[in-house]
Each structure stands twice: as C-alpha cells, then as structure tokens.
mmCIF file of the N, C-alpha and C atoms, coordinates in Angstrom:
data_MODEL
# 
_entry.id   MODEL 
# 
loop_
_atom_site.group_PDB 
_atom_site.id 
_atom_site.type_symbol 
_atom_site.label_atom_id 
_atom_site.label_alt_id 
_atom_site.label_comp_id 
_atom_site.label_asym_id 
_atom_site.label_entity_id 
_atom_site.label_seq_id 
_atom_site.pdbx_PDB_ins_code 
_atom_site.Cartn_x 
_atom_site.Cartn_y 
_atom_site.Cartn_z 
_atom_site.occupancy 
_atom_site.B_iso_or_equiv 
_atom_site.pdbx_formal_charge 
_atom_site.auth_seq_id 
_atom_site.auth_comp_id 
_atom_site.auth_asym_id 
_atom_site.auth_atom_id 
_atom_site.pdbx_PDB_model_num 
ATOM 1   N N  . UNK A 1 1  ? 103.813 74.429  80.468  1.00 0.00 ? 1  UNK A N  1 
ATOM 2   C CA . UNK A 1 1  ? 104.845 75.336  80.944  1.00 0.00 ? 1  UNK A CA 1 
ATOM 3   C C  . UNK A 1 1  ? 104.802 76.658  80.180  1.00 0.00 ? 1  UNK A C  1 
ATOM 4   N N  . UNK A 1 2  ? 104.465 76.572  78.899  1.00 0.00 ? 2  UNK A N  1 
ATOM 5   C CA . UNK A 1 2  ? 104.385 77.792  78.098  1.00 0.00 ? 2  UNK A CA 1 
ATOM 6   C C  . UNK A 1 2  ? 103.317 78.734  78.644  1.00 0.00 ? 2  UNK A C  1 
ATOM 7   N N  . UNK A 1 3  ? 102.188 78.164  79.015  1.00 0.00 ? 3  UNK A N  1 
ATOM 8   C CA . UNK A 1 3  ? 101.081 78.957  79.531  1.00 0.00 ? 3  UNK A CA 1 
ATOM 9   C C  . UNK A 1 3  ? 101.461 79.620  80.852  1.00 0.00 ? 3  UNK A C  1 
ATOM 10  N N  . UNK A 1 4  ? 102.247 78.926  81.654  1.00 0.00 ? 4  UNK A N  1 
ATOM 11  C CA . UNK A 1 4  ? 102.640 79.465  82.962  1.00 0.00 ? 4  UNK A CA 1 
ATOM 12  C C  . UNK A 1 4  ? 103.408 80.769  82.809  1.00 0.00 ? 4  UNK A C  1 
ATOM 13  N N  . UNK A 1 5  ? 104.400 80.801  81.936  1.00 0.00 ? 5  UNK A N  1 
ATOM 14  C CA . UNK A 1 5  ? 105.207 82.005  81.772  1.00 0.00 ? 5  UNK A CA 1 
ATOM 15  C C  . UNK A 1 5  ? 104.436 83.115  81.069  1.00 0.00 ? 5  UNK A C  1 
ATOM 16  N N  . UNK A 1 6  ? 103.534 82.749  80.188  1.00 0.00 ? 6  UNK A N  1 
ATOM 17  C CA . UNK A 1 6  ? 102.704 83.770  79.564  1.00 0.00 ? 6  UNK A CA 1 
ATOM 18  C C  . UNK A 1 6  ? 101.777 84.388  80.612  1.00 0.00 ? 6  UNK A C  1 
ATOM 19  N N  . UNK A 1 7  ? 101.205 83.551  81.483  1.00 0.00 ? 7  UNK A N  1 
ATOM 20  C CA . UNK A 1 7  ? 100.359 84.043  82.569  1.00 0.00 ? 7  UNK A CA 1 
ATOM 21  C C  . UNK A 1 7  ? 101.149 84.960  83.492  1.00 0.00 ? 7  UNK A C  1 
ATOM 22  N N  . UNK A 1 8  ? 102.345 84.533  83.890  1.00 0.00 ? 8  UNK A N  1 
ATOM 23  C CA . UNK A 1 8  ? 103.199 85.356  84.759  1.00 0.00 ? 8  UNK A CA 1 
ATOM 24  C C  . UNK A 1 8  ? 103.548 86.662  84.058  1.00 0.00 ? 8  UNK A C  1 
ATOM 25  N N  . UNK A 1 9  ? 103.867 86.574  82.787  1.00 0.00 ? 9  UNK A N  1 
ATOM 26  C CA . UNK A 1 9  ? 104.279 87.763  82.051  1.00 0.00 ? 9  UNK A CA 1 
ATOM 27  C C  . UNK A 1 9  ? 103.166 88.802  81.958  1.00 0.00 ? 9  UNK A C  1 
ATOM 28  N N  . UNK A 1 10 ? 101.952 88.366  81.726  1.00 0.00 ? 10 UNK A N  1 
ATOM 29  C CA . UNK A 1 10 ? 100.856 89.316  81.524  1.00 0.00 ? 10 UNK A CA 1 
ATOM 30  C C  . UNK A 1 10 ? 100.163 89.744  82.805  1.00 0.00 ? 10 UNK A C  1 
ATOM 31  N N  . UNK A 1 11 ? 100.013 88.829  83.760  1.00 0.00 ? 11 UNK A N  1 
ATOM 32  C CA . UNK A 1 11 ? 99.195  89.137  84.929  1.00 0.00 ? 11 UNK A CA 1 
ATOM 33  C C  . UNK A 1 11 ? 99.990  89.347  86.212  1.00 0.00 ? 11 UNK A C  1 
ATOM 34  N N  . UNK A 1 12 ? 101.095 88.655  86.386  1.00 0.00 ? 12 UNK A N  1 
ATOM 35  C CA . UNK A 1 12 ? 101.834 88.771  87.638  1.00 0.00 ? 12 UNK A CA 1 
ATOM 36  C C  . UNK A 1 12 ? 103.000 89.748  87.587  1.00 0.00 ? 12 UNK A C  1 
ATOM 37  N N  . UNK A 1 13 ? 103.445 90.136  86.400  1.00 0.00 ? 13 UNK A N  1 
ATOM 38  C CA . UNK A 1 13 ? 104.559 91.069  86.303  1.00 0.00 ? 13 UNK A CA 1 
ATOM 39  C C  . UNK A 1 13 ? 104.253 92.418  86.968  1.00 0.00 ? 13 UNK A C  1 
ATOM 40  N N  . UNK A 1 14 ? 103.058 92.979  86.827  1.00 0.00 ? 14 UNK A N  1 
ATOM 41  C CA . UNK A 1 14 ? 102.788 94.231  87.557  1.00 0.00 ? 14 UNK A CA 1 
ATOM 42  C C  . UNK A 1 14 ? 102.857 94.060  89.077  1.00 0.00 ? 14 UNK A C  1 
ATOM 43  N N  . UNK A 1 15 ? 102.365 92.946  89.577  1.00 0.00 ? 15 UNK A N  1 
ATOM 44  C CA . UNK A 1 15 ? 102.424 92.681  91.016  1.00 0.00 ? 15 UNK A CA 1 
ATOM 45  C C  . UNK A 1 15 ? 103.865 92.484  91.452  1.00 0.00 ? 15 UNK A C  1 
ATOM 46  N N  . UNK A 1 16 ? 104.625 91.732  90.662  1.00 0.00 ? 16 UNK A N  1 
ATOM 47  C CA . UNK A 1 16 ? 106.035 91.520  90.982  1.00 0.00 ? 16 UNK A CA 1 
ATOM 48  C C  . UNK A 1 16 ? 106.816 92.833  90.923  1.00 0.00 ? 16 UNK A C  1 
ATOM 49  N N  . UNK A 1 17 ? 106.442 93.724  90.023  1.00 0.00 ? 17 UNK A N  1 
ATOM 50  C CA . UNK A 1 17 ? 107.113 95.027  89.938  1.00 0.00 ? 17 UNK A CA 1 
ATOM 51  C C  . UNK A 1 17 ? 106.852 95.872  91.177  1.00 0.00 ? 17 UNK A C  1 
ATOM 52  N N  . UNK A 1 18 ? 105.633 95.814  91.687  1.00 0.00 ? 18 UNK A N  1 
ATOM 53  C CA . UNK A 1 18 ? 105.317 96.538  92.925  1.00 0.00 ? 18 UNK A CA 1 
ATOM 54  C C  . UNK A 1 18 ? 106.109 95.963  94.088  1.00 0.00 ? 18 UNK A C  1 
ATOM 55  N N  . UNK A 1 19 ? 106.182 94.636  94.172  1.00 0.00 ? 19 UNK A N  1 
ATOM 56  C CA . UNK A 1 19 ? 106.971 93.985  95.231  1.00 0.00 ? 19 UNK A CA 1 
ATOM 57  C C  . UNK A 1 19 ? 108.433 94.399  95.124  1.00 0.00 ? 19 UNK A C  1 
ATOM 58  N N  . UNK A 1 20 ? 108.951 94.432  93.893  1.00 0.00 ? 20 UNK A N  1 
ATOM 59  C CA . UNK A 1 20 ? 110.332 94.831  93.669  1.00 0.00 ? 20 UNK A CA 1 
ATOM 60  C C  . UNK A 1 20 ? 110.586 96.253  94.168  1.00 0.00 ? 20 UNK A C  1 
ATOM 61  N N  . UNK A 1 21 ? 109.727 97.178  93.800  1.00 0.00 ? 21 UNK A N  1 
ATOM 62  C CA . UNK A 1 21 ? 109.908 98.587  94.189  1.00 0.00 ? 21 UNK A CA 1 
ATOM 63  C C  . UNK A 1 21 ? 109.785 98.788  95.696  1.00 0.00 ? 21 UNK A C  1 
ATOM 64  N N  . UNK A 1 22 ? 108.803 98.145  96.312  1.00 0.00 ? 22 UNK A N  1 
ATOM 65  C CA . UNK A 1 22 ? 108.633 98.281  97.756  1.00 0.00 ? 22 UNK A CA 1 
ATOM 66  C C  . UNK A 1 22 ? 109.828 97.734  98.527  1.00 0.00 ? 22 UNK A C  1 
ATOM 67  N N  . UNK A 1 23 ? 110.362 96.606  98.078  1.00 0.00 ? 23 UNK A N  1 
ATOM 68  C CA . UNK A 1 23 ? 111.530 96.047  98.754  1.00 0.00 ? 23 UNK A CA 1 
ATOM 69  C C  . UNK A 1 23 ? 112.780 96.873  98.516  1.00 0.00 ? 23 UNK A C  1 
ATOM 70  N N  . UNK A 1 24 ? 112.899 97.466  97.338  1.00 0.00 ? 24 UNK A N  1 
ATOM 71  C CA . UNK A 1 24 ? 114.038 98.332  97.072  1.00 0.00 ? 24 UNK A CA 1 
ATOM 72  C C  . UNK A 1 24 ? 114.029 99.548  97.987  1.00 0.00 ? 24 UNK A C  1 
ATOM 73  N N  . UNK A 1 25 ? 112.861 100.158 98.149  1.00 0.00 ? 25 UNK A N  1 
ATOM 74  C CA . UNK A 1 25 ? 112.743 101.314 99.042  1.00 0.00 ? 25 UNK A CA 1 
ATOM 75  C C  . UNK A 1 25 ? 113.025 100.899 100.486 1.00 0.00 ? 25 UNK A C  1 
ATOM 76  N N  . UNK A 1 26 ? 112.506 99.739  100.894 1.00 0.00 ? 26 UNK A N  1 
ATOM 77  C CA . UNK A 1 26 ? 112.742 99.254  102.260 1.00 0.00 ? 26 UNK A CA 1 
ATOM 78  C C  . UNK A 1 26 ? 114.224 98.997  102.505 1.00 0.00 ? 26 UNK A C  1 
ATOM 79  N N  . UNK A 1 27 ? 114.904 98.433  101.522 1.00 0.00 ? 27 UNK A N  1 
ATOM 80  C CA . UNK A 1 27 ? 116.345 98.185  101.662 1.00 0.00 ? 27 UNK A CA 1 
ATOM 81  C C  . UNK A 1 27 ? 117.106 99.494  101.804 1.00 0.00 ? 27 UNK A C  1 
ATOM 82  N N  . UNK A 1 28 ? 116.761 100.469 100.971 1.00 0.00 ? 28 UNK A N  1 
ATOM 83  C CA . UNK A 1 28 ? 117.455 101.760 101.047 1.00 0.00 ? 28 UNK A CA 1 
ATOM 84  C C  . UNK A 1 28 ? 117.250 102.431 102.400 1.00 0.00 ? 28 UNK A C  1 
ATOM 85  N N  . UNK A 1 29 ? 116.028 102.338 102.945 1.00 0.00 ? 29 UNK A N  1 
ATOM 86  C CA . UNK A 1 29 ? 115.777 102.910 104.268 1.00 0.00 ? 29 UNK A CA 1 
ATOM 87  C C  . UNK A 1 29 ? 116.553 102.160 105.351 1.00 0.00 ? 29 UNK A C  1 
ATOM 88  N N  . UNK A 1 30 ? 116.609 100.831 105.242 1.00 0.00 ? 30 UNK A N  1 
ATOM 89  C CA . UNK A 1 30 ? 117.316 100.039 106.246 1.00 0.00 ? 30 UNK A CA 1 
ATOM 90  C C  . UNK A 1 30 ? 118.828 100.256 106.180 1.00 0.00 ? 30 UNK A C  1 
ATOM 91  N N  . UNK A 1 31 ? 119.354 100.466 104.991 1.00 0.00 ? 31 UNK A N  1 
ATOM 92  C CA . UNK A 1 31 ? 120.779 100.743 104.859 1.00 0.00 ? 31 UNK A CA 1 
ATOM 93  C C  . UNK A 1 31 ? 121.114 102.071 105.533 1.00 0.00 ? 31 UNK A C  1 
ATOM 94  N N  . UNK A 1 32 ? 120.233 103.036 105.362 1.00 0.00 ? 32 UNK A N  1 
ATOM 95  C CA . UNK A 1 32 ? 120.448 104.344 105.981 1.00 0.00 ? 32 UNK A CA 1 
ATOM 96  C C  . UNK A 1 32 ? 120.468 104.249 107.504 1.00 0.00 ? 32 UNK A C  1 
ATOM 97  N N  . UNK A 1 33 ? 119.611 103.372 108.063 1.00 0.00 ? 33 UNK A N  1 
ATOM 98  C CA . UNK A 1 33 ? 119.545 103.194 109.516 1.00 0.00 ? 33 UNK A CA 1 
ATOM 99  C C  . UNK A 1 33 ? 120.446 102.067 110.020 1.00 0.00 ? 33 UNK A C  1 
ATOM 100 N N  . UNK A 1 34 ? 121.207 101.452 109.132 1.00 0.00 ? 34 UNK A N  1 
ATOM 101 C CA . UNK A 1 34 ? 122.142 100.375 109.463 1.00 0.00 ? 34 UNK A CA 1 
ATOM 102 C C  . UNK A 1 34 ? 121.423 99.172  110.097 1.00 0.00 ? 34 UNK A C  1 
ATOM 103 N N  . UNK A 1 35 ? 120.353 98.702  109.417 1.00 0.00 ? 35 UNK A N  1 
ATOM 104 C CA . UNK A 1 35 ? 119.599 97.538  109.861 1.00 0.00 ? 35 UNK A CA 1 
ATOM 105 C C  . UNK A 1 35 ? 119.851 96.368  108.911 1.00 0.00 ? 35 UNK A C  1 
ATOM 106 N N  . UNK A 1 36 ? 119.389 95.182  109.304 1.00 0.00 ? 36 UNK A N  1 
ATOM 107 C CA . UNK A 1 36 ? 119.572 93.991  108.468 1.00 0.00 ? 36 UNK A CA 1 
ATOM 108 C C  . UNK A 1 36 ? 118.601 94.026  107.282 1.00 0.00 ? 36 UNK A C  1 
ATOM 109 N N  . UNK A 1 37 ? 119.094 93.596  106.130 1.00 0.00 ? 37 UNK A N  1 
ATOM 110 C CA . UNK A 1 37 ? 118.300 93.659  104.905 1.00 0.00 ? 37 UNK A CA 1 
ATOM 111 C C  . UNK A 1 37 ? 118.117 92.299  104.232 1.00 0.00 ? 37 UNK A C  1 
ATOM 112 N N  . UNK A 1 38 ? 118.372 91.213  104.929 1.00 0.00 ? 38 UNK A N  1 
ATOM 113 C CA . UNK A 1 38 ? 118.372 89.885  104.308 1.00 0.00 ? 38 UNK A CA 1 
ATOM 114 C C  . UNK A 1 38 ? 117.008 89.512  103.725 1.00 0.00 ? 38 UNK A C  1 
ATOM 115 N N  . UNK A 1 39 ? 115.941 89.707  104.474 1.00 0.00 ? 39 UNK A N  1 
ATOM 116 C CA . UNK A 1 39 ? 114.609 89.323  103.996 1.00 0.00 ? 39 UNK A CA 1 
ATOM 117 C C  . UNK A 1 39 ? 114.200 90.146  102.784 1.00 0.00 ? 39 UNK A C  1 
ATOM 118 N N  . UNK A 1 40 ? 114.408 91.441  102.863 1.00 0.00 ? 40 UNK A N  1 
ATOM 119 C CA . UNK A 1 40 ? 114.054 92.300  101.733 1.00 0.00 ? 40 UNK A CA 1 
ATOM 120 C C  . UNK A 1 40 ? 114.909 91.994  100.508 1.00 0.00 ? 40 UNK A C  1 
ATOM 121 N N  . UNK A 1 41 ? 116.169 91.660  100.723 1.00 0.00 ? 41 UNK A N  1 
ATOM 122 C CA . UNK A 1 41 ? 117.039 91.317  99.609  1.00 0.00 ? 41 UNK A CA 1 
ATOM 123 C C  . UNK A 1 41 ? 116.568 90.037  98.929  1.00 0.00 ? 41 UNK A C  1 
ATOM 124 N N  . UNK A 1 42 ? 116.135 89.070  99.724  1.00 0.00 ? 42 UNK A N  1 
ATOM 125 C CA . UNK A 1 42 ? 115.612 87.820  99.161  1.00 0.00 ? 42 UNK A CA 1 
ATOM 126 C C  . UNK A 1 42 ? 114.399 88.092  98.269  1.00 0.00 ? 42 UNK A C  1 
ATOM 127 N N  . UNK A 1 43 ? 113.428 88.863  98.764  1.00 0.00 ? 43 UNK A N  1 
ATOM 128 C CA . UNK A 1 43 ? 112.227 89.133  97.992  1.00 0.00 ? 43 UNK A CA 1 
ATOM 129 C C  . UNK A 1 43 ? 112.508 90.024  96.790  1.00 0.00 ? 43 UNK A C  1 
ATOM 130 N N  . UNK A 1 44 ? 113.445 90.954  96.927  1.00 0.00 ? 44 UNK A N  1 
ATOM 131 C CA . UNK A 1 44 ? 113.842 91.795  95.801  1.00 0.00 ? 44 UNK A CA 1 
ATOM 132 C C  . UNK A 1 44 ? 114.442 90.937  94.687  1.00 0.00 ? 44 UNK A C  1 
ATOM 133 N N  . UNK A 1 45 ? 115.341 90.043  95.053  1.00 0.00 ? 45 UNK A N  1 
ATOM 134 C CA . UNK A 1 45 ? 115.996 89.174  94.078  1.00 0.00 ? 45 UNK A CA 1 
ATOM 135 C C  . UNK A 1 45 ? 115.003 88.213  93.439  1.00 0.00 ? 45 UNK A C  1 
ATOM 136 N N  . UNK A 1 46 ? 114.122 87.642  94.242  1.00 0.00 ? 46 UNK A N  1 
ATOM 137 C CA . UNK A 1 46 ? 113.136 86.701  93.718  1.00 0.00 ? 46 UNK A CA 1 
ATOM 138 C C  . UNK A 1 46 ? 112.179 87.376  92.740  1.00 0.00 ? 46 UNK A C  1 
ATOM 139 N N  . UNK A 1 47 ? 111.684 88.531  93.087  1.00 0.00 ? 47 UNK A N  1 
ATOM 140 C CA . UNK A 1 47 ? 110.760 89.221  92.187  1.00 0.00 ? 47 UNK A CA 1 
ATOM 141 C C  . UNK A 1 47 ? 111.461 89.650  90.900  1.00 0.00 ? 47 UNK A C  1 
ATOM 142 N N  . UNK A 1 48 ? 112.696 90.124  91.004  1.00 0.00 ? 48 UNK A N  1 
ATOM 143 C CA . UNK A 1 48 ? 113.441 90.513  89.801  1.00 0.00 ? 48 UNK A CA 1 
ATOM 144 C C  . UNK A 1 48 ? 113.698 89.306  88.903  1.00 0.00 ? 48 UNK A C  1 
ATOM 145 N N  . UNK A 1 49 ? 114.066 88.187  89.505  1.00 0.00 ? 49 UNK A N  1 
ATOM 146 C CA . UNK A 1 49 ? 114.317 86.965  88.744  1.00 0.00 ? 49 UNK A CA 1 
ATOM 147 C C  . UNK A 1 49 ? 113.067 86.525  87.997  1.00 0.00 ? 49 UNK A C  1 
ATOM 148 N N  . UNK A 1 50 ? 111.925 86.533  88.660  1.00 0.00 ? 50 UNK A N  1 
ATOM 149 C CA . UNK A 1 50 ? 110.683 86.114  88.002  1.00 0.00 ? 50 UNK A CA 1 
ATOM 150 C C  . UNK A 1 50 ? 110.258 87.077  86.897  1.00 0.00 ? 50 UNK A C  1 
ATOM 151 N N  . UNK A 1 51 ? 110.482 88.361  87.098  1.00 0.00 ? 51 UNK A N  1 
ATOM 152 C CA . UNK A 1 51 ? 110.150 89.339  86.057  1.00 0.00 ? 51 UNK A CA 1 
ATOM 153 C C  . UNK A 1 51 ? 111.000 89.100  84.811  1.00 0.00 ? 51 UNK A C  1 
ATOM 154 N N  . UNK A 1 52 ? 112.297 89.014  84.996  1.00 0.00 ? 52 UNK A N  1 
ATOM 155 C CA . UNK A 1 52 ? 113.202 88.849  83.850  1.00 0.00 ? 52 UNK A CA 1 
ATOM 156 C C  . UNK A 1 52 ? 112.998 87.497  83.179  1.00 0.00 ? 52 UNK A C  1 
ATOM 157 N N  . UNK A 1 53 ? 112.835 86.448  83.972  1.00 0.00 ? 53 UNK A N  1 
ATOM 158 C CA . UNK A 1 53 ? 112.669 85.114  83.424  1.00 0.00 ? 53 UNK A CA 1 
ATOM 159 C C  . UNK A 1 53 ? 111.374 85.005  82.620  1.00 0.00 ? 53 UNK A C  1 
ATOM 160 N N  . UNK A 1 54 ? 110.286 85.553  83.129  1.00 0.00 ? 54 UNK A N  1 
ATOM 161 C CA . UNK A 1 54 ? 109.022 85.464  82.402  1.00 0.00 ? 54 UNK A CA 1 
ATOM 162 C C  . UNK A 1 54 ? 109.073 86.264  81.100  1.00 0.00 ? 54 UNK A C  1 
ATOM 163 N N  . UNK A 1 55 ? 109.722 87.419  81.119  1.00 0.00 ? 55 UNK A N  1 
ATOM 164 C CA . UNK A 1 55 ? 109.849 88.209  79.887  1.00 0.00 ? 55 UNK A CA 1 
ATOM 165 C C  . UNK A 1 55 ? 110.728 87.471  78.865  1.00 0.00 ? 55 UNK A C  1 
ATOM 166 N N  . UNK A 1 56 ? 111.819 86.874  79.336  1.00 0.00 ? 56 UNK A N  1 
ATOM 167 C CA . UNK A 1 56 ? 112.714 86.159  78.433  1.00 0.00 ? 56 UNK A CA 1 
ATOM 168 C C  . UNK A 1 56 ? 112.041 84.944  77.812  1.00 0.00 ? 56 UNK A C  1 
ATOM 169 N N  . UNK A 1 57 ? 111.314 84.175  78.612  1.00 0.00 ? 57 UNK A N  1 
ATOM 170 C CA . UNK A 1 57 ? 110.647 82.981  78.096  1.00 0.00 ? 57 UNK A CA 1 
ATOM 171 C C  . UNK A 1 57 ? 109.522 83.372  77.134  1.00 0.00 ? 57 UNK A C  1 
ATOM 172 N N  . UNK A 1 58 ? 108.784 84.417  77.474  1.00 0.00 ? 58 UNK A N  1 
ATOM 173 C CA . UNK A 1 58 ? 107.721 84.883  76.586  1.00 0.00 ? 58 UNK A CA 1 
ATOM 174 C C  . UNK A 1 58 ? 108.297 85.363  75.249  1.00 0.00 ? 58 UNK A C  1 
ATOM 175 N N  . UNK A 1 59 ? 109.417 86.045  75.291  1.00 0.00 ? 59 UNK A N  1 
ATOM 176 C CA . UNK A 1 59 ? 110.066 86.489  74.054  1.00 0.00 ? 59 UNK A CA 1 
ATOM 177 C C  . UNK A 1 59 ? 110.585 85.299  73.257  1.00 0.00 ? 59 UNK A C  1 
ATOM 178 N N  . UNK A 1 60 ? 111.081 84.294  73.958  1.00 0.00 ? 60 UNK A N  1 
ATOM 179 C CA . UNK A 1 60 ? 111.586 83.098  73.287  1.00 0.00 ? 60 UNK A CA 1 
ATOM 180 C C  . UNK A 1 60 ? 110.447 82.349  72.593  1.00 0.00 ? 60 UNK A C  1 
ATOM 181 N N  . UNK A 1 61 ? 109.280 82.337  73.225  1.00 0.00 ? 61 UNK A N  1 
ATOM 182 C CA . UNK A 1 61 ? 108.113 81.665  72.625  1.00 0.00 ? 61 UNK A CA 1 
ATOM 183 C C  . UNK A 1 61 ? 107.528 82.467  71.475  1.00 0.00 ? 61 UNK A C  1 
ATOM 184 N N  . UNK A 1 62 ? 107.890 83.729  71.392  1.00 0.00 ? 62 UNK A N  1 
ATOM 185 C CA . UNK A 1 62 ? 107.399 84.566  70.302  1.00 0.00 ? 62 UNK A CA 1 
ATOM 186 C C  . UNK A 1 62 ? 105.979 85.067  70.511  1.00 0.00 ? 62 UNK A C  1 
ATOM 187 N N  . UNK A 1 63 ? 105.593 85.187  71.776  1.00 0.00 ? 63 UNK A N  1 
ATOM 188 C CA . UNK A 1 63 ? 104.230 85.618  72.060  1.00 0.00 ? 63 UNK A CA 1 
ATOM 189 C C  . UNK A 1 63 ? 104.198 87.100  72.336  1.00 0.00 ? 63 UNK A C  1 
# 
C-alpha cells in the first residue's frame, strides 16, 4: 500500500492535476451556459481527492 501512494504521488499527480483543471474549466463554462455539471463535478472531486490523499499519505510515510 505504501508503494501505491508513492507511485500515485510521483507519477499520477501531474495527470490528475490536468484532469482537475480541465474539469474545472468545463464546469465554469457549463455554469455560464446553464448546463448540467454532474459528470464533471464527479471527476473534479475524484481527482482532487486522489491528489490530496496521495500527498498526505506520502508525507505521513516521510518519503
């Protein structure tokens, strides 16, 4: 389990950050046009959760 979060922290965090930014922009555009944002909100929340969780676990492990 330790290796998993270290792997996510070093290799997947940049990808998750791109997903986060793209979904944030998509949500802002959809809000402006008064469209549904459920799917983008799900992916935004999931990517943010994985980013924060992997950083927290990596810091807890002291790596």
